[in-house]
C-alpha positions as CSV (number, residue, x, y, z in Angstrom):
1,M,-39.9,32.8,-40.3
2,Q,-38.6,36.0,-41.9
3,E,-35.0,35.1,-40.9
4,L,-35.4,31.6,-42.5
5,L,-36.6,33.2,-45.8
6,R,-34.0,36.0,-45.8
7,P,-31.4,34.1,-47.8
8,F,-33.9,33.8,-50.7
9,D,-33.4,37.5,-51.3
10,F,-29.9,36.8,-52.7
11,E,-29.5,35.5,-56.2
12,F,-26.4,33.5,-55.4
13,F,-28.3,31.6,-52.7
14,R,-31.3,30.8,-55.0
15,N,-28.9,29.5,-57.7
16,G,-27.0,27.5,-55.1
17,L,-30.2,26.0,-53.7
18,V,-31.4,24.9,-57.1
19,V,-28.0,23.4,-58.0
20,A,-27.8,21.6,-54.6
21,T,-31.3,20.1,-55.0
22,F,-30.7,18.9,-58.5
23,A,-27.2,17.8,-57.6
24,G,-28.6,15.7,-54.7
25,A,-31.2,14.2,-57.0
26,L,-28.6,13.4,-59.6
27,C,-26.2,11.8,-57.2
28,G,-29.1,9.8,-55.6
29,M,-30.1,8.5,-59.0
30,V,-26.7,7.5,-60.1
31,G,-25.7,6.3,-56.6
32,V,-28.2,3.4,-56.8
33,Y,-26.1,1.7,-59.4
34,V,-22.9,2.7,-57.6
35,V,-24.0,1.0,-54.4
36,L,-25.6,-2.1,-55.9
37,K,-22.6,-2.8,-58.1
38,G,-20.2,-2.3,-55.1
39,M,-18.6,0.7,-56.9
40,S,-18.5,3.1,-53.9
41,Y,-14.7,3.1,-54.0
42,I,-14.8,3.9,-57.8
43,G,-17.1,6.8,-57.2
44,H,-14.7,8.2,-54.5
45,G,-11.7,7.7,-56.7
46,L,-13.2,9.1,-59.8
47,S,-14.1,12.3,-58.0
48,H,-10.5,12.7,-57.0
49,A,-9.3,12.0,-60.6
50,I,-11.5,14.7,-61.9
51,F,-9.8,17.2,-59.6
52,G,-6.6,16.6,-61.5
53,G,-8.3,17.7,-64.7
54,F,-9.8,20.7,-62.9
55,A,-6.3,21.8,-61.7
56,A,-4.7,21.4,-65.1
57,S,-7.4,23.2,-66.9
58,A,-7.4,26.1,-64.4
59,L,-3.7,26.6,-64.7
60,L,-3.5,26.2,-68.5
61,G,-6.4,28.7,-69.0
62,V,-8.6,26.1,-70.6
63,N,-12.3,26.0,-69.8
64,V,-12.5,24.2,-66.5
65,V,-15.7,22.3,-67.2
66,L,-14.4,21.1,-70.6
67,G,-10.9,20.2,-69.3
68,A,-12.2,18.4,-66.2
69,G,-14.9,16.7,-68.3
70,V,-12.4,15.3,-70.8
71,W,-10.1,14.2,-68.0
72,G,-13.0,12.6,-66.1
73,A,-14.3,10.8,-69.1
74,A,-10.8,9.4,-69.9
75,S,-10.3,8.3,-66.2
76,A,-13.8,6.7,-66.2
77,L,-13.1,4.6,-69.3
78,M,-9.7,3.6,-67.9
79,I,-11.3,2.5,-64.7
80,S,-14.0,0.6,-66.5
81,G,-11.4,-1.3,-68.6
82,I,-9.3,-2.1,-65.6
83,T,-12.2,-3.4,-63.5
84,R,-13.3,-5.7,-66.4
85,R,-9.8,-7.1,-67.2
86,R,-8.8,-7.8,-63.6
87,V,-5.1,-8.1,-64.5
88,I,-4.4,-6.9,-61.1
89,G,-6.6,-6.2,-58.2
90,S,-9.2,-3.6,-59.3
91,D,-9.1,-1.7,-56.1
92,A,-5.3,-1.3,-56.4
93,A,-5.4,-0.3,-60.0
94,I,-8.2,2.2,-59.4
95,G,-6.2,3.6,-56.4
96,V,-3.2,4.2,-58.6
97,I,-5.0,6.0,-61.3
98,T,-7.3,8.2,-59.2
99,T,-4.9,9.1,-56.4
100,A,-2.1,9.9,-58.9
101,S,-4.5,12.2,-60.7
102,F,-5.6,13.9,-57.4
103,A,-1.9,14.3,-56.4
104,L,-1.1,15.8,-59.7
105,G,-3.8,18.4,-59.1
106,L,-2.4,19.3,-55.7
107,A,1.1,19.4,-57.1
108,L,0.1,21.8,-59.9
109,F,-1.5,24.2,-57.5
110,A,1.5,24.0,-55.2
111,V,4.0,24.7,-58.0
112,F,2.2,27.2,-60.0
113,G,0.0,28.7,-57.3
114,G,-3.8,29.1,-57.5
115,R,-4.9,28.3,-54.0
116,G,-7.8,30.3,-53.0
117,R,-11.6,30.4,-53.3
118,S,-11.7,28.2,-56.5
119,F,-9.3,25.7,-54.9
120,D,-11.4,25.4,-51.7
121,A,-14.6,25.3,-53.7
122,A,-13.3,22.4,-55.8
123,L,-12.3,20.5,-52.7
124,F,-15.2,21.2,-50.4
125,G,-17.9,22.9,-52.4
126,S,-19.2,26.5,-52.2
127,I,-22.4,28.3,-53.2
128,L,-20.6,31.6,-53.8
129,G,-19.3,30.5,-57.2
130,V,-22.6,29.2,-58.5
131,S,-23.9,31.1,-61.6
132,G,-27.0,30.9,-63.7
133,A,-25.0,28.8,-66.2
134,D,-24.2,26.3,-63.5
135,V,-27.9,26.0,-62.7
136,W,-28.8,25.1,-66.2
137,A,-25.8,22.8,-66.6
138,V,-26.8,20.7,-63.6
139,I,-30.4,20.6,-64.7
140,A,-29.4,19.5,-68.2
141,V,-27.1,16.8,-66.8
142,T,-29.8,15.6,-64.5
143,A,-32.3,15.4,-67.3
144,A,-29.8,13.6,-69.6
145,V,-29.0,11.0,-66.9
146,A,-32.7,10.5,-66.2
147,L,-33.3,9.7,-69.9
148,V,-30.3,7.3,-69.9
149,V,-31.8,5.5,-66.9
150,F,-35.3,5.5,-68.4
151,F,-34.4,4.1,-71.8
152,G,-31.6,1.8,-70.5
153,Y,-33.5,0.6,-67.4
154,R,-33.6,-3.1,-68.2
155,Q,-30.0,-3.3,-69.5
156,L,-28.6,-1.3,-66.5
157,L,-30.6,-3.5,-64.1
158,F,-29.6,-6.7,-65.7
159,T,-25.9,-5.7,-65.7
160,T,-26.0,-4.5,-62.2
161,F,-27.4,-7.7,-60.6
162,D,-26.0,-10.4,-62.8
163,P,-23.4,-9.3,-65.4
164,E,-22.4,-12.8,-66.4
165,V,-25.9,-13.9,-67.2
166,A,-26.5,-10.5,-68.9
167,E,-23.4,-11.1,-71.1
168,A,-24.6,-14.6,-72.0
169,S,-28.0,-13.2,-72.9
170,G,-26.7,-10.8,-75.5
171,V,-26.4,-7.7,-73.4
172,H,-23.2,-5.7,-74.2
173,T,-22.1,-5.4,-70.6
174,A,-18.8,-3.7,-71.6
175,R,-20.8,-0.9,-73.2
176,V,-23.2,-0.7,-70.4
177,D,-20.4,-0.5,-67.8
178,A,-18.6,2.2,-69.9
179,L,-21.9,4.2,-70.2
180,L,-22.4,4.0,-66.4
181,M,-18.9,5.2,-65.8
182,L,-19.4,8.1,-68.1
183,V,-22.7,9.0,-66.4
184,L,-20.9,8.8,-63.0
185,A,-18.2,11.1,-64.3
186,A,-20.8,13.6,-65.6
187,A,-22.6,13.5,-62.3
188,I,-19.4,14.2,-60.3
189,L,-18.4,17.0,-62.7
190,A,-21.8,18.7,-62.6
191,T,-22.0,18.6,-58.8
192,M,-18.4,19.4,-57.9
193,Q,-19.1,23.2,-57.5
194,V,-21.5,22.6,-54.6
195,L,-20.4,19.3,-53.1
196,G,-16.6,19.4,-53.7
197,V,-14.6,16.4,-55.0
198,T,-13.8,15.2,-51.4
199,L,-17.4,14.8,-50.4
200,V,-19.3,14.0,-53.6
201,A,-18.7,10.2,-53.0
202,A,-20.7,10.4,-49.8
203,V,-23.7,11.9,-51.6
204,L,-23.5,9.1,-54.1
205,V,-23.7,6.5,-51.4
206,I,-25.8,7.8,-48.5
207,P,-29.2,8.4,-50.3
208,P,-29.3,4.9,-52.1
209,T,-28.2,3.3,-48.8
210,I,-31.1,4.9,-47.0
211,A,-33.5,4.0,-49.8
212,R,-32.3,0.4,-49.7
213,M,-33.2,0.1,-46.1
214,L,-36.7,1.4,-46.9
215,T,-37.8,-0.9,-49.7
216,S,-37.0,-4.2,-51.4
217,S,-38.2,-2.9,-54.8
218,F,-35.5,-1.7,-57.2
219,S,-37.8,0.8,-59.0
220,R,-38.9,2.3,-55.7
221,M,-35.3,2.4,-54.5
222,L,-34.4,4.4,-57.5
223,L,-37.2,6.9,-56.9
224,L,-36.6,7.1,-53.2
225,S,-32.9,7.6,-53.6
226,T,-33.5,10.4,-56.1
227,G,-36.0,12.1,-53.7
228,I,-33.7,11.6,-50.6
229,G,-30.8,13.1,-52.5
230,A,-32.8,16.2,-53.5
231,L,-34.1,16.6,-49.9
232,T,-30.6,16.4,-48.4
233,G,-29.4,19.0,-51.0
234,F,-32.2,21.4,-50.2
235,V,-32.0,21.1,-46.4
236,G,-28.2,21.1,-46.4
237,M,-28.0,24.2,-48.5
238,N,-30.3,26.1,-46.2
239,L,-28.4,25.0,-43.1
240,S,-25.1,25.9,-44.7
241,Y,-26.2,29.5,-45.1
242,H,-27.5,29.9,-41.5
243,L,-24.6,28.0,-39.9
244,D,-22.0,29.7,-42.1
245,V,-20.5,26.3,-43.1
246,Q,-19.5,25.2,-46.5
247,S,-22.3,23.6,-48.5
248,G,-20.6,20.2,-49.2
249,P,-20.0,19.2,-45.5
250,T,-23.5,20.4,-44.5
251,I,-25.2,18.4,-47.2
252,V,-23.3,15.3,-46.2
253,L,-24.0,15.7,-42.5
254,V,-27.7,16.1,-43.2
255,G,-27.7,12.8,-45.2
256,A,-25.7,11.1,-42.4
257,A,-28.2,12.3,-39.8
258,L,-31.1,11.0,-42.0
259,F,-29.3,7.7,-42.4
260,A,-28.9,7.4,-38.6
261,V,-32.6,8.0,-38.0
262,V,-33.8,5.5,-40.7
263,F,-31.4,2.9,-39.4
264,A,-32.6,3.4,-35.8
265,V,-36.3,3.2,-36.9
266,T,-36.1,0.3,-39.4
267,G,-33.7,-1.9,-37.5
268,T,-33.7,-5.5,-38.7
269,R,-36.7,-4.8,-41.0
270,G,-34.4,-2.6,-43.1
271,L,-31.8,-5.3,-43.2
272,R,-34.4,-7.8,-44.4
273,R,-35.5,-5.5,-47.1
274,T,-31.9,-5.1,-48.2
275,A,-31.5,-8.8,-48.3
276,G,-34.6,-9.2,-50.4
277,L,-33.7,-6.7,-53.1
278,D,-32.0,-9.3,-55.3
279,D,-35.0,-11.6,-55.1
280,H,-37.3,-8.7,-56.1
281,A,-35.2,-8.0,-59.1
282,A,-35.2,-11.7,-60.2
283,P,-38.5,-11.5,-62.2
284,V,-37.1,-8.5,-64.2
285,L,-34.0,-10.5,-65.0
286,A,-35.8,-13.7,-66.0
287,P,-35.3,-14.9,-69.6
288,P,-38.0,-14.1,-72.1
289,H,-40.9,-16.5,-72.3
290,G,-40.2,-19.7,-74.1
291,R,-36.4,-19.5,-73.6
292,R,-34.5,-21.6,-71.1
293,R,-31.1,-21.3,-69.8
294,H,-28.9,-24.3,-70.5
295,A,-26.1,-25.3,-68.3
296,G,-22.9,-23.6,-69.4
297,G,-24.7,-21.6,-72.1
298,P,-26.8,-18.6,-72.7
299,Y,-30.5,-18.3,-72.4
């Protein structure tokens, strides 16, 4: 027991543990919308796009968080616009934007130098660079995202399950989609230090996928995914210290192991719950009392 508690004597570990736990909760919360909207590829691509901003900021001497944040927000809005217009295949357009940004980051480091601890931490995550400011930043972003989800619950749910009907019912789906993309960018930016840009997409997907196998209720899925994300972050950070493995891969592997266990235990029951999630959400998405949907028109 003393050996298990020994890492708590170090401030850097305590900071990393808090950040990993809140980062897992944050990704689990945002990941519910990512998974249900089929945005897993966007989450993966956006994390790579933000790396370009990280590299450019680091080499230009600009505040890394500010530079990567601006870059991430711009990329998120571009992705949101492309996916809505569908001028070309959304997956192809997203791939061009995000991979080009990631390649730019790699090229900048290759040309101007800068490989080292910060480079590896940005790619794979590291608890060594987590400071007290990082702790408060992740807590603040998590609280802000929780407020967005709480006050925008119905609009986000409506847009997630049936965007066409939501649009016809007066919901500004373009604004909701843009807000969701900005929230996703903020979540990736806040968790990059611990998870790394190459692995954050997995933490966005695994907790909500597990939660979806455990319940057919959207609200319970949201709470479960947040809790599962926090648990994987907490356990993964502890294991990363004792196994001397980078924090990002360890957290992802803990989540993958939990997914395998849940999948093995729930079996076809989990699949039935997944299939019934849309039906469970239907009463929430129903038009207000006294209003009927006419063929070809809004409610």
